[in-house]
C-alpha positions as a Python dict, from the first residue, in 0.01 Angstrom:
ca = {
    (1, 'M'): (0, 0, 0),
    (2, 'K'): (274, -50, 259),
    (3, 'V'): (21, -208, 497),
    (4, 'N'): (-79, -462, 233),
    (5, 'I'): (286, -549, 160),
    (6, 'V'): (361, -599, 529),
    (7, 'K'): (54, -815, 575),
    (8, 'E'): (131, -1021, 266),
    (9, 'N'): (485, -1090, 389),
    (10, 'L'): (357, -1195, 728),
    (11, 'L'): (103, -1426, 571),
    (12, 'T'): (378, -1610, 386),
    (13, 'S'): (720, -1633, 548),
    (14, 'N'): (644, -1562, 915),
    (15, 'K'): (285, -1673, 953),
    (16, 'K'): (354, -2004, 1128),
    (17, 'F'): (579, -1850, 1392),
    (18, 'T'): (346, -1553, 1433),
    (19, 'L'): (40, -1774, 1479),
    (20, 'L'): (229, -2003, 1718),
    (21, 'S'): (351, -1710, 1927),
    (22, 'A'): (2, -1555, 1942),
    (23, 'F'): (-154, -1892, 2026),
    (24, 'V'): (84, -1970, 2312),
    (25, 'T'): (32, -1617, 2443),
    (26, 'L'): (-344, -1674, 2448),
    (27, 'L'): (-291, -2012, 2612),
    (28, 'N'): (-70, -1853, 2877),
    (29, 'D'): (-337, -1591, 2947),
    (30, 'R'): (-610, -1849, 3004),
    (31, 'L'): (-429, -2143, 3160),
    (32, 'S'): (-388, -1999, 3508),
    (33, 'E'): (-753, -1895, 3500),
    (34, 'S'): (-866, -2244, 3404),
    (35, 'I'): (-662, -2398, 3685),
    (36, 'L'): (-788, -2149, 3942),
    (37, 'L'): (-1156, -2165, 3851),
    (38, 'P'): (-1240, -2507, 4003),
    (39, 'I'): (-1001, -2477, 4301),
    (40, 'L'): (-1045, -2112, 4391),
    (41, 'P'): (-1304, -2207, 4657),
    (42, 'S'): (-1038, -2442, 4801),
    (43, 'F'): (-790, -2153, 4806),
    (44, 'V'): (-1028, -1930, 5000),
    (45, 'L'): (-1162, -2194, 5238),
    (46, 'L'): (-813, -2262, 5366),
    (47, 'F'): (-807, -1913, 5513),
    (48, 'D'): (-1157, -1764, 5504),
    (49, 'S'): (-1505, -1915, 5478),
    (50, 'K'): (-1680, -1601, 5353),
    (51, 'A'): (-1834, -1614, 5007),
    (52, 'S'): (-1765, -1241, 4967),
    (53, 'T'): (-1392, -1312, 4982),
    (54, 'Y'): (-1430, -1568, 4707),
    (55, 'G'): (-1615, -1316, 4492),
    (56, 'L'): (-1358, -1041, 4549),
    (57, 'L'): (-1070, -1273, 4462),
    (58, 'S'): (-1254, -1385, 4149),
    (59, 'C'): (-1305, -1024, 4037),
    (60, 'T'): (-953, -896, 4104),
    (61, 'Y'): (-797, -1023, 3781),
    (62, 'Q'): (-1077, -898, 3555),
    (63, 'L'): (-1090, -556, 3721),
    (64, 'A'): (-715, -510, 3693),
    (65, 'Q'): (-719, -626, 3330),
    (66, 'F'): (-1001, -386, 3249),
    (67, 'T'): (-801, -97, 3395),
    (68, 'A'): (-485, -182, 3202),
    (69, 'S'): (-618, -301, 2864),
    (70, 'P'): (-683, 39, 2697),
    (71, 'F'): (-342, 167, 2806),
    (72, 'I'): (-174, -147, 2672),
    (73, 'G'): (-368, -122, 2345),
    (74, 'V'): (-250, 233, 2281),
    (75, 'M'): (106, 127, 2364),
    (76, 'S'): (85, -157, 2113),
    (77, 'D'): (-33, 84, 1843),
    (78, 'R'): (249, 325, 1921),
    (79, 'Y'): (545, 103, 2011),
    (80, 'G'): (450, -226, 1848),
    (81, 'R'): (291, -559, 1941),
    (82, 'R'): (615, -744, 2018),
    (83, 'P'): (759, -526, 2300),
    (84, 'V'): (417, -487, 2463),
    (85, 'T'): (359, -862, 2450),
    (86, 'L'): (696, -927, 2615),
    (87, 'F'): (617, -672, 2887),
    (88, 'C'): (279, -831, 2958),
    (89, 'I'): (421, -1184, 2972),
    (90, 'S'): (683, -1065, 3221),
    (91, 'G'): (402, -946, 3448),
    (92, 'S'): (232, -1280, 3408),
    (93, 'I'): (552, -1458, 3516),
    (94, 'I'): (571, -1242, 3830),
    (95, 'G'): (204, -1293, 3914),
    (96, 'I'): (205, -1671, 3873),
    (97, 'S'): (533, -1693, 4069),
    (98, 'I'): (375, -1517, 4366),
    (99, 'L'): (74, -1745, 4336),
    (100, 'S'): (296, -2053, 4325),
    (101, 'F'): (489, -1938, 4631),
    (102, 'T'): (165, -1881, 4819),
    (103, 'V'): (32, -2232, 4761),
    (104, 'L'): (369, -2399, 4821),
    (105, 'F'): (440, -2230, 5151),
    (106, 'N'): (305, -2372, 5476),
    (107, 'W'): (85, -2103, 5631),
    (108, 'S'): (-43, -2308, 5924),
    (109, 'N'): (132, -2088, 6182),
    (110, 'S'): (70, -1758, 6007),
    (111, 'I'): (-202, -1496, 6012),
    (112, 'A'): (-465, -1577, 5748),
    (113, 'A'): (-449, -1224, 5610),
    (114, 'V'): (-92, -1279, 5481),
    (115, 'P'): (-161, -1559, 5227),
    (116, 'L'): (-487, -1391, 5127),
    (117, 'F'): (-299, -1068, 5061),
    (118, 'L'): (-47, -1256, 4845),
    (119, 'L'): (-328, -1424, 4650),
    (120, 'F'): (-488, -1087, 4579),
    (121, 'L'): (-148, -938, 4489),
    (122, 'A'): (-77, -1222, 4245),
    (123, 'R'): (-412, -1182, 4073),
    (124, 'L'): (-370, -804, 4063),
    (125, 'I'): (-27, -818, 3897),
    (126, 'D'): (-140, -1081, 3650),
    (127, 'G'): (-446, -873, 3566),
    (128, 'L'): (-257, -545, 3523),
    (129, 'S'): (-28, -720, 3276),
    (130, 'G'): (-327, -895, 3119),
    (131, 'G'): (-280, -724, 2787),
    (132, 'T'): (-144, -1053, 2656),
    (133, 'A'): (-487, -1156, 2530),
    (134, 'A'): (-565, -814, 2381),
    (135, 'T'): (-226, -783, 2211),
    (136, 'A'): (-237, -1141, 2080),
    (137, 'T'): (-585, -1072, 1939),
    (138, 'T'): (-451, -761, 1767),
    (139, 'I'): (-164, -964, 1619),
    (140, 'L'): (-416, -1207, 1472),
    (141, 'A'): (-609, -914, 1324),
    (142, 'D'): (-287, -770, 1179),
    (143, 'I'): (-202, -1083, 984),
    (144, 'S'): (-548, -1187, 864),
    (145, 'S'): (-767, -1051, 587),
    (146, 'P'): (-1122, -940, 682),
    (147, 'E'): (-1289, -1240, 517),
    (148, 'K'): (-1067, -1486, 709),
    (149, 'R'): (-1070, -1302, 1041),
    (150, 'A'): (-1339, -1514, 1209),
    (151, 'K'): (-1145, -1831, 1126),
    (152, 'T'): (-820, -1678, 1255),
    (153, 'F'): (-995, -1557, 1569),
    (154, 'G'): (-1099, -1919, 1617),
    (155, 'L'): (-747, -1963, 1760),
    (156, 'I'): (-865, -1761, 2059),
    (157, 'G'): (-1132, -2021, 2121),
    (158, 'V'): (-889, -2308, 2067),
    (159, 'A'): (-653, -2155, 2326),
    (160, 'F'): (-950, -2101, 2556),
    (161, 'G'): (-1068, -2459, 2509),
    (162, 'L'): (-722, -2613, 2536),
    (163, 'S'): (-644, -2418, 2852),
    (164, 'F'): (-978, -2525, 2999),
    (165, 'F'): (-902, -2883, 2906),
    (166, 'L'): (-541, -2890, 3028),
    (167, 'G'): (-600, -2686, 3343),
    (168, 'N'): (-889, -2899, 3459),
    (169, 'I'): (-722, -3225, 3357),
    (170, 'F'): (-436, -3124, 3587),
    (171, 'V'): (-686, -3066, 3868),
    (172, 'V'): (-870, -3393, 3802),
    (173, 'I'): (-546, -3594, 3795),
    (174, 'F'): (-362, -3431, 4082),
    (175, 'A'): (-645, -3325, 4315),
    (176, 'K'): (-641, -3522, 4637),
    (177, 'S'): (-813, -3511, 4972),
    (178, 'T'): (-544, -3284, 5112),
    (179, 'N'): (-527, -2904, 5137),
    (180, 'N'): (-232, -2883, 4896),
    (181, 'N'): (-411, -3055, 4608),
    (182, 'F'): (-338, -2762, 4377),
    (183, 'I'): (43, -2747, 4404),
    (184, 'I'): (133, -2955, 4097),
    (185, 'P'): (-116, -2790, 3858),
    (186, 'V'): (3, -2444, 3961),
    (187, 'L'): (368, -2544, 3920),
    (188, 'I'): (291, -2667, 3569),
    (189, 'A'): (112, -2340, 3494),
    (190, 'S'): (421, -2152, 3615),
    (191, 'I'): (630, -2297, 3333),
    (192, 'I'): (393, -2180, 3057),
    (193, 'P'): (468, -1803, 3086),
    (194, 'I'): (843, -1871, 3069),
    (195, 'I'): (803, -2077, 2751),
    (196, 'N'): (574, -1806, 2616),
    (197, 'F'): (833, -1534, 2682),
    (198, 'L'): (1113, -1726, 2508),
    (199, 'L'): (896, -1807, 2206),
    (200, 'V'): (786, -1446, 2159),
    (201, 'F'): (1138, -1311, 2220),
    (202, 'F'): (1302, -1533, 1958),
    (203, 'Y'): (1031, -1588, 1697),
    (204, 'L'): (756, -1324, 1699),
    (205, 'P'): (803, -1056, 1427),
    (206, 'E'): (655, -710, 1462),
    (207, 'T'): (309, -709, 1302),
    (208, 'R'): (197, -351, 1359),
    (209, 'P'): (105, -179, 1030),
    (210, 'N'): (354, 91, 932),
    (211, 'N'): (129, 391, 985),
    (212, 'T'): (264, 727, 1100),
    (213, 'S'): (-64, 814, 1273),
    (214, 'N'): (25, 560, 1543),
    (215, 'K'): (299, 795, 1664),
    (216, 'L'): (50, 1072, 1735),
    (217, 'K'): (-158, 882, 1987),
    (218, 'T'): (-161, 980, 2354),
    (219, 'I'): (-41, 706, 2588),
    (220, 'L'): (-202, 781, 2923),
    (221, 'K'): (-576, 717, 2894),
    (222, 'N'): (-863, 685, 3138),
    (223, 'P'): (-989, 326, 3092),
    (224, 'F'): (-1352, 426, 3153),
    (225, 'K'): (-1324, 717, 2906),
    (226, 'Q'): (-1157, 490, 2652),
    (227, 'L'): (-1458, 259, 2649),
    (228, 'F'): (-1669, 534, 2494),
    (229, 'I'): (-1443, 528, 2188),
    (230, 'V'): (-1593, 189, 2106),
    (231, 'F'): (-1947, 322, 2135),
    (232, 'K'): (-1868, 634, 1929),
    (233, 'E'): (-1811, 411, 1626),
    (234, 'E'): (-2162, 408, 1479),
    (235, 'K'): (-2126, 83, 1284),
    (236, 'I'): (-2015, -119, 1587),
    (237, 'R'): (-2203, 55, 1869),
    (238, 'K'): (-2477, -201, 1925),
    (239, 'L'): (-2253, -496, 1845),
    (240, 'S'): (-2003, -370, 2104),
    (241, 'L'): (-2280, -338, 2363),
    (242, 'A'): (-2392, -691, 2276),
    (243, 'F'): (-2030, -807, 2317),
    (244, 'F'): (-2017, -640, 2659),
    (245, 'I'): (-2337, -786, 2800),
    (246, 'Y'): (-2256, -1127, 2654),
    (247, 'F'): (-1951, -1145, 2879),
    (248, 'I'): (-2157, -1023, 3175),
    (249, 'A'): (-2383, -1323, 3123),
    (250, 'F'): (-2121, -1579, 3019),
    (251, 'T'): (-1860, -1499, 3286),
    (252, 'G'): (-2125, -1481, 3556),
    (253, 'L'): (-2267, -1817, 3448),
    (254, 'T'): (-1933, -2002, 3428),
    (255, 'N'): (-1798, -1857, 3751),
    (256, 'I'): (-2108, -1920, 3961),
    (257, 'L'): (-2154, -2266, 3806),
    (258, 'I'): (-1853, -2409, 3991),
    (259, 'F'): (-1967, -2251, 4316),
    (260, 'F'): (-2319, -2384, 4252),
    (261, 'L'): (-2191, -2738, 4196),
    (262, 'Q'): (-1973, -2740, 4505),
    (263, 'E'): (-2197, -2546, 4744),
    (264, 'S'): (-2549, -2636, 4635),
    (265, 'L'): (-2509, -2983, 4481),
    (266, 'N'): (-2213, -3087, 4704),
    (267, 'W'): (-1991, -3188, 4411),
    (268, 'T'): (-1621, -3236, 4480),
    (269, 'T'): (-1340, -3034, 4319),
    (270, 'K'): (-1264, -3329, 4091),
    (271, 'A'): (-1627, -3368, 3986),
    (272, 'S'): (-1676, -2999, 3912),
    (273, 'S'): (-1346, -2991, 3719),
    (274, 'G'): (-1476, -3273, 3500),
    (275, 'T'): (-1750, -3047, 3365),
    (276, 'L'): (-1488, -2791, 3260),
    (277, 'V'): (-1288, -3060, 3082),
    (278, 'V'): (-1596, -3121, 2866),
    (279, 'V'): (-1620, -2745, 2801),
    (280, 'G'): (-1257, -2742, 2690),
    (281, 'I'): (-1290, -3037, 2453),
    (282, 'I'): (-1600, -2896, 2285),
    (283, 'A'): (-1446, -2549, 2255),
    (284, 'I'): (-1141, -2696, 2083),
    (285, 'I'): (-1356, -2891, 1837),
    (286, 'V'): (-1590, -2602, 1756),
    (287, 'Q'): (-1339, -2318, 1733),
    (288, 'G'): (-1045, -2524, 1614),
    (289, 'G'): (-1205, -2721, 1333),
    (290, 'L'): (-1567, -2626, 1275),
    (291, 'I'): (-1577, -2247, 1294),
    (292, 'G'): (-1419, -2189, 950),
    (293, 'P'): (-1659, -2411, 751),
    (294, 'L'): (-1954, -2292, 962),
    (295, 'V'): (-1876, -1926, 892),
    (296, 'K'): (-1858, -1999, 517),
    (297, 'K'): (-2195, -2171, 527),
    (298, 'F'): (-2393, -1956, 772),
    (299, 'G'): (-2200, -1629, 817),
    (300, 'E'): (-2086, -1460, 1137),
    (301, 'M'): (-2419, -1294, 1218),
    (302, 'R'): (-2626, -1610, 1197),
    (303, 'L'): (-2371, -1814, 1393),
    (304, 'T'): (-2371, -1555, 1672),
    (305, 'L'): (-2748, -1587, 1703),
    (306, 'I'): (-2733, -1967, 1690),
    (307, 'G'): (-2469, -1967, 1963),
    (308, 'S'): (-2695, -1751, 2180),
    (309, 'G'): (-2969, -2009, 2141),
    (310, 'F'): (-2735, -2286, 2257),
    (311, 'I'): (-2651, -2094, 2575),
    (312, 'L'): (-3020, -2030, 2644),
    (313, 'V'): (-3082, -2405, 2621),
    (314, 'A'): (-2791, -2461, 2861),
    (315, 'C'): (-2951, -2224, 3112),
    (316, 'S'): (-3280, -2413, 3089),
    (317, 'F'): (-3105, -2741, 3182),
    (318, 'L'): (-2935, -2575, 3478),
    (319, 'I'): (-3261, -2419, 3598),
    (320, 'T'): (-3440, -2755, 3587),
    (321, 'A'): (-3152, -2957, 3738),
    (322, 'P'): (-3262, -3167, 4039),
    (323, 'N'): (-3077, -3136, 4369),
    (324, 'E'): (-2975, -3502, 4349),
    (325, 'N'): (-2865, -3714, 4053),
    (326, 'A'): (-2818, -3403, 3841),
    (327, 'T'): (-2527, -3540, 3637),
    (328, 'I'): (-2719, -3566, 3308),
    (329, 'N'): (-2861, -3215, 3340),
    (330, 'I'): (-2526, -3062, 3430),
    (331, 'Y'): (-2322, -3228, 3157),
    (332, 'T'): (-2588, -3156, 2895),
    (333, 'A'): (-2592, -2793, 3009),
    (334, 'V'): (-2215, -2746, 2995),
    (335, 'S'): (-2205, -2911, 2651),
    (336, 'F'): (-2460, -2664, 2512),
    (337, 'L'): (-2281, -2382, 2695),
    (338, 'A'): (-1950, -2474, 2533),
    (339, 'V'): (-2095, -2498, 2182),
    (340, 'G'): (-2269, -2164, 2224),
    (341, 'A'): (-1957, -1990, 2353),
    (342, 'G'): (-1749, -2153, 2078),
    (343, 'L'): (-1975, -2000, 1816),
    (344, 'I'): (-2030, -1656, 1968),
    (345, 'T'): (-1682, -1556, 2082),
    (346, 'P'): (-1496, -1555, 1746),
    (347, 'T'): (-1790, -1456, 1527),
    (348, 'L'): (-1904, -1157, 1733),
    (349, 'R'): (-1547, -1030, 1763),
    (350, 'A'): (-1499, -1081, 1388),
    (351, 'L'): (-1821, -891, 1310),
    (352, 'I'): (-1683, -592, 1498),
    (353, 'S'): (-1327, -621, 1366),
    (354, 'K'): (-1438, -634, 1001),
    (355, 'K'): (-1603, -293, 1036),
    (356, 'L'): (-1287, -123, 1167),
    (357, 'A'): (-1018, 68, 980),
    (358, 'V'): (-669, -87, 990),
    (359, 'D'): (-520, 185, 1212),
    (360, 'K'): (-796, 139, 1473),
    (361, 'Q'): (-762, -237, 1517),
    (362, 'G'): (-522, -220, 1813),
    (363, 'S'): (-706, 44, 2015),
    (364, 'I'): (-1060, -80, 1950),
    (365, 'L'): (-983, -449, 2001),
    (366, 'S'): (-798, -367, 2323),
    (367, 'N'): (-1097, -165, 2438),
    (368, 'L'): (-1315, -464, 2357),
    (369, 'Q'): (-1085, -670, 2578),
    (370, 'G'): (-1142, -408, 2846),
    (371, 'L'): (-1517, -440, 2796),
    (372, 'Q'): (-1481, -816, 2827),
    (373, 'S'): (-1292, -776, 3155),
    (374, 'L'): (-1539, -523, 3293),
    (375, 'G'): (-1823, -748, 3185),
    (376, 'G'): (-1652, -1032, 3372),
    (377, 'V'): (-1626, -823, 3689),
    (378, 'L'): (-1991, -718, 3672),
    (379, 'G'): (-2102, -1069, 3578),
    (380, 'I'): (-1926, -1234, 3872),
    (381, 'A'): (-2045, -969, 4117),
    (382, 'M'): (-2404, -978, 3991),
    (383, 'A'): (-2419, -1359, 3982),
    (384, 'G'): (-2298, -1377, 4342),
    (385, 'R'): (-2549, -1117, 4455),
    (386, 'V'): (-2837, -1285, 4275),
    (387, 'Y'): (-2728, -1626, 4410),
    (388, 'D'): (-2731, -1503, 4770),
    (389, 'G'): (-3049, -1300, 4732),
    (390, 'F'): (-3276, -1522, 4524),
    (391, 'G'): (-3140, -1875, 4542),
    (392, 'P'): (-2881, -2101, 4375),
    (393, 'K'): (-3056, -2126, 4036),
    (394, 'S'): (-3150, -1759, 4002),
    (395, 'P'): (-2823, -1658, 3825),
    (396, 'F'): (-2913, -1889, 3537),
    (397, 'I'): (-3252, -1719, 3502),
    (398, 'A'): (-3086, -1377, 3511),
    (399, 'G'): (-2830, -1493, 3252),
    (400, 'S'): (-3110, -1601, 3019),
    (401, 'I'): (-3272, -1257, 3040),
    (402, 'I'): (-2941, -1084, 2962),
    (403, 'L'): (-2883, -1312, 2661),
    (404, 'I'): (-3228, -1233, 2521),
    (405, 'F'): (-3141, -863, 2539),
    (406, 'M'): (-2811, -940, 2364),
    (407, 'I'): (-2994, -1114, 2078),
    (408, 'Y'): (-3215, -806, 2041),
    (409, 'L'): (-2909, -578, 2018),
    (410, 'I'): (-2744, -796, 1754),
    (411, 'A'): (-3061, -802, 1545),
    (412, 'E'): (-3089, -423, 1578),
    (413, 'G'): (-2723, -382, 1488),
    (414, 'K'): (-2775, -591, 1176),
    (415, 'T'): (-3072, -379, 1068),
    (416, 'N'): (-2891, -50, 1134),
    (417, 'N'): (-2581, -165, 948),
    (418, 'F'): (-2791, -272, 649),
    (419, 'I'): (-2955, 72, 634),
    (420, 'Y'): (-2615, 240, 678),
    (421, 'D'): (-2458, 34, 399),
    (422, 'Q'): (-2750, 101, 166),
    (423, 'N'): (-2724, 477, 228),
    (424, 'Q'): (-2350, 465, 161),
    (425, 'K'): (-2412, 270, -158),
    (426, 'H'): (-2663, 526, -285),
    (427, 'L'): (-2428, 809, -189),
    (428, 'N'): (-2140, 649, -379),
    (429, 'E'): (-2360, 595, -684),
    (430, 'K'): (-2463, 963, -684),
    (431, 'T'): (-2104, 1075, -643),
    (432, 'S'): (-1982, 859, -930),
}
């Protein structure tokens, strides 16, 4: 009863500030990533020409976030969303500050290992404090009813799309033919965490349900062991696995795509950033305005499957792209990719969230964020390996195979849940 009263109050008086705080937190989490994605090869090539260095730097953030996310989720359940969010944003401020210093400083007379070390350190700190996305997601779950959760989770996609759009617009506008073409975008990104911190500090209310069981949770957890908690929940086991492998495929595809455009097709940083601007615009449209009506009409399960089909079509355009004059293929592919991701990300997360008890939202959703991060690490590493071993277009073939397996898991999960629900219904009827 107390939980319902708290949620009702949040939905009325504080909802606007709560949504704004969660949205800016999500934007802060993604903006630095969106700026780095198209220019990360430029970062590395200033100091090291090895592709392995690029891959390691790309994985650092996700690996660190995976390690920290379960710990941060348990902390948010025990101590509250607000203090944990402030702690995570502080780490983001430190990480982006180190990154800004690295790109502003003139390293021409220094050992290359020094700026590379600082780049890795910045990504590591930002990743370890990367509970911002997980905690913001939990806040959205706290203040939304189950039937409206997919629409509320659409804010995650809007933040993702807007950060993609803004970050890459900054790169497109300010990128030049000089080695310091990323200074202004990174400086702009440095201001976002500070604004985020002030907004959360002054306006975000505590949204954690008032449940005494939160106080009994253990804080120090093994992140790998924590992942099994997700798979121990029978009703979400296969959906969680589908969620995991989706991010293996999606993160691998998006990360290797920029490298593919610049290395294989010889596109410039500006040109490759333009494709990500399109991704951002479409993600904003789909998850910001269309996801609510689409969920009402088709349901989360069907939209997840439709989104998978869009990404499979995107892979087909990338596989068949010619080595020259590939603009039509590439932009068609990224458009389908963006629509697919815009449909899958909120609906699959909502499918899982709706099957959880209130007092498990924080821990399970944070573990899902950990799965997303681990999937990103594996996806980037696997895409790079496949790229080097089997050719530039092979990651898109591998991604298609993974997505087909994901569709199978979702279909199986739907069947199992239907049987489970029917059994529960019969059991309840007998009991009554």
